[in-house]
C-alpha positions as CSV (number, residue, x, y, z in Angstrom):
1,M,-17.8,-5.6,6.2
2,A,-18.8,-6.2,2.6
3,V,-17.7,-8.6,-0.2
4,V,-17.5,-7.9,-3.9
5,Q,-16.4,-10.2,-6.7
6,S,-13.5,-8.9,-8.8
7,G,-12.3,-11.1,-11.6
8,G,-13.8,-14.1,-9.9
9,V,-12.1,-13.3,-6.6
10,D,-14.0,-12.3,-3.4
11,I,-12.6,-9.0,-2.1
12,V,-13.6,-8.1,1.5
13,Y,-13.8,-4.4,2.3
14,E,-15.0,-2.1,5.0
15,I,-16.3,1.4,5.0
16,L,-15.8,3.5,8.2
17,T,-18.3,6.3,8.6
18,P,-20.4,5.5,5.5
19,G,-22.5,8.4,4.3
20,G,-20.2,10.9,6.1
21,P,-19.4,14.3,4.5
22,G,-16.7,14.8,2.0
23,V,-15.0,12.8,-0.7
24,P,-14.2,9.2,0.5
25,I,-10.6,8.2,1.1
26,F,-9.1,4.8,0.4
27,F,-6.2,3.5,2.4
28,I,-4.5,0.7,0.4
29,A,-2.0,-1.5,2.3
30,G,1.4,-2.7,1.4
31,L,2.4,-6.3,0.6
32,N,0.9,-7.8,3.7
33,G,-2.3,-6.6,2.1
34,M,-4.6,-6.6,5.2
35,R,-6.8,-3.7,6.1
36,A,-5.8,-3.9,9.7
37,S,-2.4,-2.4,8.8
38,C,-4.1,0.9,7.7
39,M,-5.9,1.7,11.0
40,K,-3.4,4.3,12.2
41,Q,-4.7,6.3,9.2
42,A,-8.2,4.9,8.7
43,V,-9.5,5.5,12.2
44,P,-8.5,9.2,12.5
45,F,-9.7,10.1,9.0
46,S,-13.0,8.3,9.6
47,K,-13.9,11.0,12.1
48,E,-13.9,13.4,9.2
49,R,-15.2,11.5,6.1
50,P,-16.0,8.0,4.8
51,V,-12.9,5.8,4.8
52,V,-12.6,2.6,2.7
53,V,-10.1,-0.2,3.6
54,H,-9.9,-3.7,2.1
55,D,-8.0,-7.0,2.2
56,H,-6.0,-7.5,-1.0
57,R,-6.7,-10.6,-3.0
58,G,-4.6,-13.3,-1.5
59,T,-4.6,-11.9,2.0
60,G,-6.8,-11.6,5.1
61,E,-10.5,-12.5,4.6
62,S,-10.4,-12.0,0.8
63,G,-10.2,-14.9,-1.6
64,Q,-6.8,-16.6,-2.0
65,P,-6.9,-18.7,-5.2
66,P,-3.7,-19.4,-7.1
67,G,-2.8,-17.7,-10.4
68,V,-4.6,-14.4,-10.1
69,Y,-2.0,-11.9,-8.9
70,S,-0.8,-8.8,-10.6
71,V,-0.7,-5.1,-9.6
72,E,-3.2,-4.5,-12.4
73,N,-5.7,-7.0,-10.9
74,M,-5.3,-5.3,-7.5
75,A,-6.1,-2.0,-9.2
76,A,-9.2,-3.6,-10.7
77,D,-10.2,-4.7,-7.2
78,V,-10.3,-1.1,-6.0
79,V,-12.5,-0.1,-8.9
80,A,-14.8,-3.1,-8.2
81,I,-15.1,-1.9,-4.6
82,M,-15.9,1.7,-5.7
83,D,-18.6,0.4,-8.1
84,D,-20.1,-1.9,-5.4
85,A,-20.1,0.9,-2.8
86,G,-21.4,3.6,-5.3
87,I,-18.3,5.7,-5.0
88,E,-17.7,7.8,-8.1
89,K,-14.3,9.3,-7.0
90,A,-12.0,9.0,-4.0
91,H,-8.8,10.2,-2.6
92,L,-6.3,7.3,-2.7
93,V,-3.5,6.8,-0.2
94,G,-1.3,3.8,-0.8
95,T,1.9,2.5,0.9
96,S,4.4,0.4,-0.9
97,T,2.4,-2.2,-2.9
98,G,-0.6,0.1,-2.3
99,G,1.3,2.9,-3.9
100,A,2.1,0.7,-7.0
101,T,-1.6,-0.1,-7.2
102,I,-2.4,3.6,-7.2
103,Q,0.0,4.3,-10.0
104,V,-2.0,1.9,-12.2
105,L,-5.3,3.5,-11.1
106,C,-4.1,7.0,-11.9
107,I,-3.1,6.0,-15.4
108,D,-6.0,3.6,-16.3
109,N,-8.9,5.0,-14.2
110,P,-8.1,8.7,-13.7
111,E,-11.9,9.5,-13.6
112,R,-12.1,7.6,-10.3
113,V,-9.2,9.5,-8.6
114,Q,-9.7,12.7,-6.8
115,S,-6.1,12.8,-5.6
116,A,-3.4,10.3,-5.0
117,A,-0.7,9.9,-2.3
118,I,2.0,7.4,-3.4
119,C,4.0,6.5,-0.3
120,C,7.2,4.4,0.2
121,S,6.6,2.9,-3.3
122,W,8.6,2.4,-6.5
123,P,8.0,3.0,-10.2
124,K,9.9,0.0,-11.7
125,S,11.5,-3.1,-10.1
126,D,15.2,-2.5,-10.6
127,H,18.1,-4.8,-9.8
128,F,18.0,-3.8,-6.1
129,F,14.3,-4.4,-5.7
130,I,14.3,-7.7,-7.6
131,R,17.2,-9.1,-5.6
132,Q,15.7,-8.3,-2.2
133,F,12.3,-9.8,-3.1
134,E,13.8,-12.9,-4.8
135,M,15.7,-13.5,-1.6
136,R,12.5,-13.0,0.5
137,K,10.7,-15.5,-1.7
138,L,13.6,-18.0,-1.2
139,V,13.4,-17.6,2.5
140,L,9.6,-18.0,2.5
141,L,9.6,-21.2,0.4
142,N,12.5,-22.8,2.1
143,L,12.3,-21.6,5.7
144,G,8.7,-20.6,6.0
145,T,6.5,-17.7,7.0
146,E,7.9,-17.2,10.4
147,A,11.5,-16.9,9.2
148,L,10.5,-14.4,6.5
149,T,8.4,-12.3,8.9
150,R,11.2,-12.0,11.4
151,L,13.8,-11.3,8.7
152,A,11.7,-8.7,7.0
153,S,11.1,-6.8,10.3
154,T,14.7,-5.8,10.3
155,N,14.6,-3.9,7.1
156,L,11.0,-2.7,7.1
157,N,11.3,-0.9,10.4
158,D,13.5,2.0,11.4
159,P,16.4,0.4,13.3
160,K,16.1,2.6,16.4
161,Y,12.3,2.4,16.4
162,F,12.6,-1.4,16.2
163,T,14.9,-1.6,19.2
164,D,13.0,1.0,21.3
165,H,9.7,-0.8,20.6
166,Y,10.9,-4.4,20.5
167,E,8.1,-5.9,22.5
168,E,5.6,-4.2,20.2
169,M,7.5,-5.6,17.2
170,L,7.3,-9.1,18.6
171,E,3.5,-8.8,19.0
172,K,3.1,-7.5,15.5
173,E,5.2,-10.3,14.1
174,E,3.1,-12.9,15.9
175,A,-0.1,-11.3,14.5
176,L,1.3,-11.3,11.0
177,I,2.4,-14.9,11.2
178,A,-1.0,-16.0,12.6
179,K,-2.9,-14.3,9.7
180,A,-0.4,-15.0,6.9
181,S,-1.4,-16.5,3.6
182,S,0.1,-19.8,2.5
183,P,3.7,-19.5,1.4
184,E,2.7,-20.4,-2.1
185,I,0.2,-17.6,-2.4
186,A,2.5,-15.1,-0.7
187,A,5.2,-16.1,-3.2
188,E,2.8,-15.3,-6.1
189,R,2.2,-11.9,-4.6
190,I,5.9,-11.3,-4.4
191,D,6.2,-12.3,-8.1
192,C,3.5,-9.8,-9.0
193,I,5.3,-6.9,-7.3
194,I,8.6,-7.9,-8.9
195,A,6.8,-7.6,-12.3
196,H,5.7,-4.0,-11.5
197,D,6.9,-1.5,-14.1
198,Q,4.9,1.7,-14.8
199,M,8.0,3.9,-15.5
200,D,7.2,4.6,-19.2
201,R,3.5,5.4,-18.4
202,L,3.8,7.7,-15.4
203,D,3.9,10.8,-17.6
204,R,0.3,10.1,-18.5
205,I,-0.9,10.9,-15.0
206,R,-2.9,14.1,-14.8
207,V,-4.5,13.8,-11.3
208,P,-3.0,15.6,-8.3
209,V,-0.2,13.4,-6.8
210,I,2.0,13.7,-3.8
211,V,4.9,11.2,-3.4
212,I,6.1,10.6,0.2
213,G,9.1,8.5,1.4
214,A,11.8,8.3,4.0
215,K,15.5,8.9,3.5
216,N,16.4,5.7,5.4
217,D,13.9,3.4,3.8
218,A,15.8,0.2,3.1
219,V,13.1,-1.5,1.1
220,C,12.0,1.4,-1.2
221,P,14.9,3.8,-0.9
222,P,14.3,7.5,-1.5
223,Y,15.6,7.5,-5.1
224,Y,12.4,5.6,-6.0
225,S,10.3,8.4,-4.6
226,E,12.4,10.9,-6.5
227,Q,12.0,8.9,-9.7
228,L,8.2,8.9,-9.2
229,A,8.0,12.6,-8.5
230,E,10.2,13.4,-11.5
231,A,8.2,11.2,-13.9
232,I,4.6,12.3,-12.8
233,P,3.7,15.7,-14.1
234,G,3.2,18.2,-11.3
235,A,3.8,15.7,-8.5
236,E,4.8,17.0,-5.1
237,L,7.6,15.3,-3.2
238,K,8.2,15.0,0.6
239,L,10.9,12.9,2.2
240,Y,11.0,12.2,6.0
241,E,14.5,12.2,7.5
242,D,14.0,8.8,9.0
243,G,11.3,6.3,10.0
244,G,12.2,3.5,7.6
245,H,9.7,1.8,5.3
246,F,7.1,2.2,7.9
247,F,7.6,5.9,8.5
248,Y,3.9,6.5,8.3
249,L,3.4,4.4,11.4
250,V,6.4,5.9,13.3
251,Y,5.3,9.4,12.5
252,D,1.6,8.7,12.1
253,D,0.4,12.1,13.4
254,A,2.7,14.1,11.1
255,F,1.9,11.8,8.1
256,N,-1.8,12.1,8.7
257,A,-1.4,15.9,8.8
258,D,0.5,15.9,5.5
259,I,-2.2,13.8,3.9
260,R,-5.0,15.9,5.3
261,E,-3.4,19.1,4.1
262,F,-2.8,17.7,0.6
263,I,-6.4,16.4,0.1
264,S,-7.8,19.6,1.5
265,R,-6.3,21.4,-1.6
266,H,-7.8,18.9,-4.0
267,E,-11.3,18.3,-2.6
């Protein structure tokens, strides 16, 4: 584990297989922000190349001060990690909020991006996105972290997978509740993703991009992935038939194979 300061905030990161062959790959988590959520991808890929994971500002072991949350700041954190670790370029794989972060990196720091996979993400917060996250924030601040965690599980997860793996879901919920940021900091992070809007800048992206989503994602529905792929020049698009917002965990072997095949063409 290492720590780097980015804009005055301590960012904790970890490199699996440092010094290994090949271009490093970053896995950037969604809104929960913690590197532990990336391990179904990070561990397999670490057998092949260096893998970098980190706790977002405001989550996990990273600093959690108030008033410092934006997707742009989270993109700057990734650059700070790369500078601290001596990484010139990397493949970037981000889910949800991680995918939003990658959009900013591809536009503002293309020289640091070998390739980019933007997964279950969105280009601009529209009425649907804003409403669902405003309601999440309302639940969070009035009913607390536990209530929000248990509510969010029902739309983040594929319904059948949730039912078939209910005991596993309960364990994950308990782990998230135990490690959650304060409601006030979590609410600031929700505000920062509501503010996300790169729609008018996506046509500037020139690095190789694949956009991946699921047709039954209730959080970032497939039309978001279609908007991203249409707006980014040369972007590839892949939609899973199901799996929900967490399709990359439901179908981790297939997802990892898709990522592996994509980066092999852009090494």
